[in-house]
Structures are given as C-alpha cells and as structure tokens.
C-alpha positions as CSV (number, residue, x, y, z in Angstrom):
1,M,-6.8,-19.9,102.6
2,K,-3.4,-18.8,103.8
3,Y,-0.2,-19.6,101.7
4,T,3.3,-20.1,102.4
5,F,6.4,-19.8,100.2
6,E,10.0,-20.4,100.6
7,L,13.4,-21.0,98.8
8,L,14.5,-24.5,99.9
9,G,18.0,-25.0,97.8
10,V,19.5,-25.6,94.6
11,S,19.5,-29.2,93.1
12,P,20.6,-31.0,89.7
13,I,17.9,-30.9,87.0
14,L,17.4,-34.4,86.8
15,Y,17.0,-35.4,90.6
16,F,14.3,-32.6,91.0
17,F,12.3,-33.8,88.2
18,N,12.6,-37.9,89.3
19,Q,11.5,-36.3,93.1
20,Q,8.6,-34.6,91.5
21,Q,7.7,-37.7,89.4
22,E,7.7,-39.9,92.8
23,L,5.8,-37.3,94.6
24,I,3.0,-37.1,92.0
25,E,3.0,-41.3,92.1
26,K,2.5,-41.4,95.8
27,H,0.6,-38.4,96.5
28,P,-1.2,-36.9,93.4
29,Y,-2.3,-33.8,95.3
30,T,-1.4,-32.5,98.8
31,G,-1.6,-28.8,98.8
32,V,2.2,-28.6,98.4
33,E,4.0,-28.0,95.5
34,Y,7.8,-27.9,94.6
35,L,9.1,-25.5,91.9
36,G,12.0,-25.2,90.3
37,S,13.5,-22.2,88.3
38,F,17.1,-22.0,86.3
39,K,16.7,-18.2,87.5
40,C,16.7,-16.8,91.3
41,T,13.8,-13.8,90.4
42,L,10.5,-13.2,91.3
43,D,9.3,-13.7,87.8
44,A,10.4,-16.8,87.0
45,F,8.9,-18.5,90.4
46,I,5.5,-16.7,89.3
47,A,5.9,-18.2,86.0
48,S,6.3,-21.8,87.5
49,V,3.7,-21.4,89.9
50,E,1.2,-20.8,87.0
51,T,1.8,-24.3,86.0
52,V,0.4,-25.9,89.0
53,P,-2.4,-28.3,87.7
54,S,-5.7,-26.7,87.8
55,K,-7.0,-29.3,90.3
56,T,-5.9,-26.8,93.2
57,D,-8.5,-25.0,94.9
58,W,-6.0,-22.1,95.3
59,N,-6.8,-18.4,95.1
60,F,-3.7,-17.7,92.8
61,D,-3.8,-13.8,93.3
62,E,-3.2,-14.6,97.2
63,V,-0.4,-17.2,96.2
64,V,1.4,-14.4,94.2
65,D,0.8,-11.8,97.0
66,T,2.4,-14.2,99.2
67,M,5.6,-15.0,96.8
68,V,5.9,-11.1,96.5
69,N,5.8,-10.7,100.1
70,F,8.4,-13.3,100.6
71,W,10.5,-11.7,97.8
72,L,10.5,-8.4,99.6
73,N,11.0,-9.3,103.2
74,N,13.8,-11.7,102.5
75,S,16.4,-10.2,100.5
76,D,19.7,-11.2,102.1
77,L,18.0,-15.1,101.5
78,V,17.3,-14.5,97.9
79,Q,20.6,-13.0,97.4
80,F,21.9,-16.0,99.0
81,W,20.3,-18.5,96.9
82,K,20.8,-16.8,93.9
83,T,24.8,-16.8,94.7
84,R,24.5,-20.8,95.4
85,L,22.3,-21.0,92.1
86,D,25.3,-19.3,90.2
87,D,27.8,-21.4,91.7
88,A,26.4,-24.8,91.0
89,G,26.1,-24.2,87.3
90,K,23.6,-24.5,84.4
91,E,22.7,-28.2,85.1
92,S,20.8,-27.0,88.3
93,L,18.0,-25.2,89.3
94,L,16.8,-23.6,92.4
95,I,13.8,-25.1,94.1
96,A,11.2,-23.5,96.0
97,R,8.0,-25.1,97.8
98,V,4.6,-23.0,97.7
99,A,1.6,-24.4,99.8
100,D,-1.4,-23.9,101.5
101,I,-1.0,-23.9,105.1
102,K,-3.4,-27.1,105.7
103,G,-1.7,-28.9,103.1
104,L,1.9,-28.0,104.4
105,R,0.4,-29.2,108.2
106,N,-0.9,-32.4,106.4
107,Q,2.7,-33.2,104.8
108,L,4.6,-32.5,108.1
109,E,2.0,-34.8,109.9
110,F,2.5,-37.6,107.5
111,L,6.4,-37.4,107.6
112,L,6.2,-37.6,111.6
113,E,3.8,-40.3,111.4
C-alpha cells in the first residue's frame, strides 16, 4: 500500500478537535487521518501517528518511511510551517494529513460528488 504525508496548516486547538470529532461521527474510517502537533518536528508527528486507531490495516513502518521522506525532501516547507506555528502562539497546532492513497482518492471523490 502507498501512503502520503503532508503538512496542511496551523489551527486553533479547539477548532481542530471539533473537526476531528465531526469527521469521526460522519466517517469512522476513511483511510485518511489528520494529525495535530504543538511542535513542528518529525518526532512529534511520528508519535502522533502512533495513536491512529488499530482499525487501520496500515503498515506503520511504511507510513513512517513516507513521513521521513517528506521531511527530508521538503525542508523549506517544514521551515515555513514551523515559522507559522511559532507565530500562531501556544493555543495552536500544526496540522498534517497522513493517508493511504486509495483512502485519499476516495475522500476526494466524495468531496467532488
């Protein structure tokens, strides 16, 4: 299975958790997970992906490899979001998306319907 990882933006903590709750209620498992971190570090996102429910059939070694590759190949983007997170203050999270390609495709098709 192929995976994707992207940094999406900065969000207030409460907004992110409200959005997460709505997603869980509407679509319990889509193959797409949104992660939030107070720090813009690879270690922080690896730790947060470890909390993804076990109902996924993901190969977590491959997921982590995808995250590491993103981090190594997008240092400018990582630095940009680190700066934005620092500017946003303590009440904000950096949001990322990790997904299996099939799940992401299904989610995008659903949005386009």
